[in-house]
BAMIMI-256601 format. One record per atom (N, C-alpha, C): residue in three letters; x, y, z. Coordinates in steps of 0.2 Angstrom, whole numbers, plus 5000, padded with zeros to 4 digits. Example, Ala and Ser with C-alpha at 12.3 -4.5 7.8 and 13.67 -1.06 7.14 Angstrom:
BEGIN
ALA506649725039/ALA506249785039/ALA506649845039/SER506449895035/SER506849955036/SER506450005039/
***
This chain:
BEGIN
UNK558750225631/UNK558050255634/UNK557550195632/UNK557350175639/UNK556750135636/UNK556050165636/UNK555750135632/UNK555050155627/UNK554350095629/UNK553750125629/UNK553350075630/UNK552750065627/UNK552450035626/UNK551750005619/UNK551650065621/UNK551450105624/UNK551050195622/UNK551250225619/UNK551950225620/UNK552350255615/UNK552350255608/UNK552350175608/UNK552150155600/UNK551750165597/UNK551050165603/UNK550450205597/UNK550550275599/UNK550650305602/UNK550750385601/UNK551050385597/UNK551750365593/UNK551950405586/UNK551650365581/UNK551250285582/UNK550750265577/UNK550150325574/UNK550050365578/UNK549550395579/UNK549850475577/UNK550450485578/UNK550650555577/UNK550750565566/UNK551150505565/UNK551550495559/UNK551150455555/UNK550850415558/UNK550350375552/UNK550650305551/UNK551350305554/UNK551850245550/UNK551450165553/UNK551550105550/UNK551350055554/UNK551750045560/UNK551449975565/UNK551749995570/UNK552349965571/UNK552449905569/UNK553249885566/UNK553549925565/UNK553549965559/UNK554150045558/UNK554150095562/UNK553550105568/UNK553650145575/UNK554050105579/UNK554150035581/UNK554249995587/UNK555150005584/UNK555350005577/UNK556050005575/UNK556350085577/UNK556050125574/UNK556250185572/UNK556250225582/UNK555750195585/UNK555950215594/UNK556750185594/UNK556650105593/UNK557450065596/UNK557950105591/UNK557850125587/UNK558550165585/UNK558550225587/UNK558150245588/UNK558150335591/UNK558150345601/UNK558350265600/UNK558350235608/UNK558050265611/UNK557350285611/UNK556750285615/UNK556650365615/UNK556850405609/UNK556850475608/UNK556250475604/UNK555650505606/UNK555050525601/UNK555250555594/UNK555450635596/UNK555550665589/UNK556150645585/UNK556750635587/UNK556950595584/UNK556750545581/UNK556250475583/UNK555950445579/UNK555550455575/UNK555150505576/UNK554550525571/UNK555150555564/UNK555750595567/UNK556150635564/UNK556350565556/UNK556650505561/UNK556850445557/UNK556350415552/UNK555750425554/UNK555150395549/UNK555250435544/UNK555350525545/UNK555150545538/UNK555750525534/UNK556150515538/UNK556950515532/UNK556850465527/UNK556550425532/UNK556450325529/UNK555850345522/UNK555550375522/UNK554850395517/UNK554350345519/UNK554350345526/UNK553850295529/UNK553250345534/UNK553350395536/UNK552850435537/UNK552850495533/UNK552050535535/UNK552150595531/UNK552250645535/UNK552450695534/UNK552550765539/UNK551950785541/UNK551750765547/UNK551050805549/UNK550950845551/UNK550550905554/UNK550450965558/UNK550250985563/UNK549750915564/UNK549550935571/UNK550250865576/UNK550050875583/UNK550250835586/UNK549950805591/UNK549950735591/UNK549450695594/UNK548850685592/UNK548250655597/UNK547950635592/UNK547150695594/UNK546550705590/UNK546150765592/UNK545750695594/UNK545450695600/UNK545050655602/UNK544550695610/UNK544950745613/UNK544350755619/UNK543650795614/UNK543250795618/UNK542650835614/UNK542450895615/UNK542050955615/UNK542051015618/UNK541851075611/UNK542151135612/UNK541951175606/UNK542551235604/UNK542651235600/UNK543151315598/UNK542651385594/UNK542451425600/UNK542051485599/UNK542651545598/UNK542651605596/UNK542451655595/UNK542051705596/UNK542151785598/UNK541951835601/UNK542351895598/UNK541951935594/UNK542352005591/UNK542152045593/UNK542552115598/UNK542152175600/UNK542352225596/UNK542052255590/UNK542152285583/UNK542452355587/UNK542052385591/UNK542252455593/UNK542752455596/UNK542752395601/UNK543452415605/UNK544152385602/UNK544052335597/UNK544652315589/UNK544852245596/UNK544352215598/UNK544652155601/UNK544552085598/UNK544852035597/UNK544551975596/UNK544651915601/UNK544351875600/UNK544351815606/UNK544451735601/UNK544751705602/UNK544651625600/UNK544851605604/UNK544451545607/UNK544451505613/UNK544051435611/UNK544551375617/UNK544351335616/UNK543951295625/UNK543551275627/UNK543351245632/UNK543151165630/UNK543451125632/UNK543151045632/UNK542651045636/UNK542350975637/UNK541850945640/UNK541950895637/UNK541750835640/UNK541650755640/UNK541450705635/UNK540950745633/UNK540350705628/UNK540150735621/UNK540150705614/UNK540150745609/UNK539250775610/UNK538650745615/UNK538150755616/UNK537950815618/UNK538550845623/UNK538650895629/UNK538750945624/UNK539350955620/UNK539551005617/UNK539251025613/UNK538750995608/UNK538151015602/UNK537851045606/UNK537651055613/UNK537151065615/UNK537051135616/UNK536451195617/UNK536451255619/UNK536751285623/UNK536451235630/UNK536951265635/UNK537651295636/UNK537851215633/UNK538751205633/UNK539051265627/UNK538551305622/UNK538851345617/UNK538851425620/UNK538151415626/UNK538151475627/UNK538851495634/UNK538851435637/UNK539551445641/UNK540251475636/UNK540451455631/UNK540851445627/UNK540751535626/UNK540051555621/UNK540051635621/UNK540251655625/UNK539951655632/UNK540051705639/UNK540751715642/UNK541051655641/UNK541751665644/UNK541951705640/UNK541951695633/UNK542651715627/UNK542351775628/UNK541651825630/UNK541751895631/UNK541951935636/UNK541851885643/UNK542551895647/UNK543051915644/UNK543351885642/UNK544051865640/UNK544151935637/UNK543651955633/UNK543852005625/UNK543852065632/UNK543352055637/UNK543352125643/UNK543952145647/UNK544252075648/UNK544652075653/UNK545452065649/UNK545452055646/UNK546052025643/UNK546751985650/UNK546351935651/UNK546651895656/UNK547551865653/UNK547951865656/UNK548751845653/UNK548551765652/UNK548251725656/UNK548251655652/UNK547551625659/UNK547551545658/UNK546951535659/UNK546651555668/UNK547151525671/UNK547151565677/UNK546951615680/UNK547351655677/UNK546851725675/UNK546251725674/UNK546151705668/UNK545351715666/UNK544851685672/UNK545151615676/UNK544751615683/UNK544751635685/UNK545051685687/UNK545051755691/UNK544551805691/UNK544551805684/UNK543851855682/UNK543451845683/UNK543051915687/UNK542151915686/UNK541951875682/UNK541251855685/UNK540751845681/UNK540151815684/UNK539551855683/UNK538951815685/UNK538951815693/UNK539351875696/UNK539151875705/UNK539651835706/UNK540251795703/UNK540951775705/UNK541351775702/UNK541751715702/UNK542351715698/UNK542151665688/UNK542551675685/UNK542351615681/UNK542451545681/UNK543051545687/UNK543051485690/UNK542451445695/UNK542051495697/UNK541351475700/UNK540851465697/UNK540751525690/UNK540551495685/UNK540551425682/UNK541351405679/UNK541251345675/UNK541051285682/UNK541151295687/UNK540951245692/UNK540151215693/UNK539951295692/UNK539251285692/UNK538751275685/UNK539251265682/UNK538951225674/UNK539051165674/UNK539751135677/UNK539751065680/UNK539251045680/UNK539251065687/UNK538651035692/UNK537951035687/UNK537751095684/UNK536951075679/UNK537051035674/UNK537651025669/UNK537850995664/UNK537850915668/UNK538150905671/UNK538450825672/UNK539150815672/UNK539450855666/UNK539950835668/UNK540550875663/UNK541350855668/UNK541850875668/UNK541750975662/UNK541851015665/UNK542051075660/UNK542751085661/UNK543251125657/UNK543851145658/UNK544051185650/UNK544151245655/UNK544351315651/UNK545351275648/UNK545351265640/UNK546051255640/UNK546451295638/UNK546251355632/UNK546651405630/UNK546251455625/UNK546551515625/UNK546251545622/UNK546751595618/UNK546451645613/UNK547051685611/UNK546551775610/UNK547051795612/UNK546551875611/UNK547251925605/UNK546751955600/UNK546951995597/UNK546752065599/UNK547252115597/UNK546952195599/UNK547052215591/UNK546752265589/UNK546752295582/UNK546552355581/UNK547052395577/UNK546352445572/UNK546452435567/UNK546552385565/UNK546452355558/UNK545452315561/UNK545552245556/UNK545052235558/UNK545052155558/UNK544752135562/UNK544752055563/UNK544252005560/UNK544251965556/UNK543851905554/UNK543851835557/UNK543451825559/UNK543351755562/UNK542851695558/UNK543151645559/UNK542551575555/UNK542651535559/UNK542051495563/UNK541951435565/UNK542051375561/UNK542051325560/UNK541951275555/UNK541451205558/UNK541051195557/UNK540651125559/UNK540451115567/UNK540051175569/UNK539951205575/UNK540551195580/UNK540951215578/UNK541351235585/UNK542051165586/UNK542151145579/UNK542751065578/UNK543451135576/UNK543351165572/UNK543851235570/UNK543551275569/UNK544351335573/UNK544051415573/UNK544651435571/UNK544651495568/UNK544951545566/UNK544951595566/UNK545451635567/UNK545351725568/UNK545951735564/UNK545851785562/UNK546351815556/UNK546451905557/UNK546851925557/UNK546852015561/UNK547152025554/UNK546652075549/UNK546952105544/UNK547152185544/UNK547552225540/UNK547452295542/UNK547652335534/UNK547352365533/UNK547352405526/UNK546752375522/UNK546252365525/UNK545652325523/UNK545252365517/UNK545152365512/UNK544852405506/UNK544052385506/UNK543752445503/UNK543052445505/UNK542952385500/UNK542352345502/UNK542052285499/UNK542652225498/UNK543152215505/UNK543652155503/UNK543552135508/UNK542752135511/UNK542652085518/UNK542552025516/UNK542252015510/UNK542051935509/UNK542751905506/UNK543351935502/UNK543751905500/UNK544251895506/UNK544251935513/UNK544651915520/UNK544151845523/UNK543451855521/UNK543251785526/UNK543351715522/UNK543551735516/UNK543851665511/UNK544551645515/UNK544951695515/UNK545551685518/UNK545451655525/UNK545151665529/UNK544951635536/UNK544651565533/UNK544251545530/UNK544251465527/UNK544651435524/UNK544951495521/UNK545751465516/UNK546051425525/UNK546151455529/UNK546751435537/UNK546251375539/UNK545751375539/UNK545351315543/UNK545351255538/UNK545351265532/UNK545451195527/UNK546251195527/UNK546651215525/UNK547451235522/UNK547851235528/UNK547651225533/UNK548151235539/UNK548751255538/UNK548851335537/UNK549651345538/UNK549651355544/UNK550551355544/UNK550751365551/UNK551051465549/UNK551051475546/UNK551651555545/UNK551251585540/UNK551251655540/UNK550751705534/UNK551451715528/UNK551751725529/UNK552451725523/UNK553051695524/UNK553451655519/UNK554051625521/UNK554651655526/UNK554651725526/UNK555151755529/UNK554951755537/UNK554251715540/UNK554151715548/UNK554551625547/UNK554551615544/UNK554751535546/UNK555351535549/UNK555551515553/UNK556251515559/UNK556651485555/UNK557251505555/UNK557851485552/UNK557951405554/UNK557751395562/UNK558051305565/UNK557551265561/UNK556751285559/UNK556251255555/UNK556551205551/UNK556751275545/UNK557151255539/UNK557551225536/UNK558151205544/UNK558751185543/UNK558551125543/UNK558151095547/UNK557751025550/UNK557351005544/UNK556951035540/UNK556751015534/UNK557051005528/UNK557551045530/UNK558051025520/UNK558450975523/UNK558850955529/UNK559050885532/UNK558550835532/UNK557850845531/UNK557450765532/UNK557550765524/UNK557350815519/UNK557450795513/UNK558250775511/UNK558650785515/UNK559150775510/UNK559450705513/UNK559250675518/UNK559250625519/UNK558850575515/UNK558050605514/UNK557750565511/UNK557950565503/UNK558350595501/UNK558450595492/UNK559150555493/UNK559650565500/UNK560250515499/UNK559950425500/UNK559350405503/UNK559350365503/UNK558850325497/UNK558450365493/UNK558350345486/UNK558950325482/UNK558750245479/UNK559450205475/UNK559550275469/UNK559150305466/UNK559050345459/UNK559850395462/UNK559750405468/UNK560350465469/UNK560750435471/UNK561050375471/UNK561650345472/UNK562250375472/UNK562250375464/UNK562950415463/UNK562850475462/UNK562550525463/UNK562350615463/UNK563150625470/UNK563350675467/UNK563850715475/UNK563050755480/UNK563450745485/UNK563050785489/UNK562750855488/UNK563150905486/UNK563150965482/UNK562350955477/UNK562550935474/UNK562050905469/UNK561350885472/UNK561150865476/UNK560950855481/UNK560550895485/UNK561050935488/UNK560951025490/UNK560551065486/UNK560751075478/UNK560451105474/UNK559551095473/UNK559551025475/UNK558950995471/UNK558351005478/UNK558751005485/UNK558350995491/UNK558051095490/UNK558651125487/UNK558451195486/UNK557751225484/UNK557651165479/UNK557351205473/UNK556551155476/UNK556651105481/UNK556151095484/UNK555751125488/UNK556151155491/UNK555951205499/UNK555251235494/UNK555251255489/UNK554651295488/UNK553851265490/UNK553851185489/UNK553451155490/UNK553151155499/UNK553751165502/UNK553551175510/UNK553351225512/UNK553551285507/UNK553451365510/UNK552451335505/UNK552551325502/UNK551751285499/UNK551051265501/UNK551551245507/UNK551151185510/UNK551051235519/UNK551651275519/UNK551551315527/UNK551351365527/UNK551451385522/UNK551351485520/UNK550951475517/UNK550451535523/UNK549651535518/UNK549851585512/UNK550151635510/UNK550251675505/UNK550551645501/UNK550551575501/UNK551251545494/UNK550751475493/UNK549951465496/UNK549451415498/UNK548951415490/UNK548851375485/UNK548451365480/UNK547651395484/UNK547551435482/UNK546751455484/UNK546151425484/UNK545851385489/UNK545651345488/UNK544851355487/UNK544651405484/UNK544151405479/UNK544351435471/UNK544951415470/UNK545251425463/UNK546051405462/UNK546051335464/UNK547251325467/UNK547451335458/UNK547051385454/UNK547551415448/UNK547851485449/UNK547851505457/UNK547851565458/UNK548251555465/UNK548651595467/UNK548951575474/UNK548651625479/UNK548451615485/UNK548251665491/UNK548151745491/UNK548951745489/UNK549251805490/UNK549151855480/UNK548851815478/UNK548651855472/UNK548051855472/UNK547451815475/UNK546851835477/UNK546951885481/UNK547151895486/UNK547151945490/UNK547652015487/UNK548052035483/UNK548152055480/UNK548352115484/UNK548052205484/UNK547952255489/UNK547452255491/UNK546952205490/UNK546552225495/UNK546452225503/UNK547052205506/UNK547252205513/UNK547752165513/UNK548252195521/UNK548752145522/UNK548652115528/UNK548552035528/UNK548551985533/UNK549151995539/UNK548952025544/UNK549452015550/UNK549551955552/UNK549051925557/UNK549251885557/UNK548551805560/UNK548551755561/UNK547951715561/UNK548151665567/UNK547751655570/UNK547551605575/UNK546951535571/UNK547251475574/UNK547051415570/UNK546851365578/UNK546251355579/UNK546351305585/UNK546051225582/UNK546251165583/UNK545751125582/UNK545351085587/UNK544851085588/UNK544551075595/UNK544951005597/UNK545250995603/UNK545650945606/UNK546250915603/UNK546550975598/UNK546950925597/UNK547950935602/UNK548050875600/UNK548450865605/UNK548250825614/UNK547650845615/UNK547450795619/UNK547050715617/UNK547250665622/UNK547150595621/UNK546550575625/UNK546150545624/UNK545850515628/UNK546050435629/UNK545750395634/UNK546150335637/UNK545750285632/UNK546250255629/UNK546150195626/UNK546350135628/UNK546050115633/UNK546450065638/UNK546549995632/UNK546049955627/UNK545949905624/UNK546349945619/UNK546549985617/UNK547049985610/UNK547749985616/UNK547650025618/UNK548450005624/UNK548649935624/UNK548149905628/UNK548249815629/UNK548349775621/UNK547949795616/UNK548149785610/UNK548849785606/UNK549249835609/UNK549849855607/UNK550349835609/UNK550249815615/UNK550749785620/UNK550549715619/UNK550049675619/UNK550149605615/UNK550549605609/UNK550449655604/UNK550949635597/UNK551549655599/UNK551849685603/UNK552449695603/UNK552949635605/UNK552549605611/UNK552649555616/UNK552849505610/UNK552249495605/UNK552349435599/UNK552949465596/UNK553249525594/UNK553549555589/UNK554349505593/UNK554149505599/UNK555049495604/UNK555149405602/UNK554549395602/UNK554449315602/UNK554949275594/
***
């Protein structure tokens, strides 16, 4: 499978590895992006990054909670410039649409666009807002939580990151700790609440990568595979610590895990974390041209 200069640039952005290493990995992986990313990790060149792609789009992540009806919404709406995203008019658009999501509980963005809003549909509202503001505005994604428990939200840096947490059996006076958990999620980017939630295939893939990393280390050259597998099993604690909320060191006191801070105050049921523009790329023709030229130079 052939690959392009843009593929090399994308892999570089995702992995943080050098361009030559990315080109070699894509060559060895026959152009398969996921396999190339795994090869970089196995070779110890790239770090495991949780986000996919570059964060380049402008916009805002907003939240809305209806405490009476037990509904919470986390929503991302994009625009073209940071100047517009910071304006009160754009934030009012985000707040208004988030309320419509909570009231109508649409299944997806298409269904949301068909919902009623200000005498027309949400799609009409966004079209009119685009005309007024002078930039393309698009609803990208949203998530809805319905619960009999409590919903906590946290919006960081005016909408660059948004978090929504559902908790149950919340003890009196535990609201501050629940808010701290939302901050924890924003800062530490967990993917799961507890280790039991991690899918078996994800665990197996992580163990495979760790095993290859160890086998490639000269210090382990004479160790049998059985011993290396036991070492890998011991190292999985770090994986859980990085990816599972309850196993993470608490951001306000890293001598304690999040689970220890929460104790019996409440139970975290689920959470959602949106990072504005995550996975969306802006056009960067100059950079692509630069990469293409350097790849051509490599061939000579």
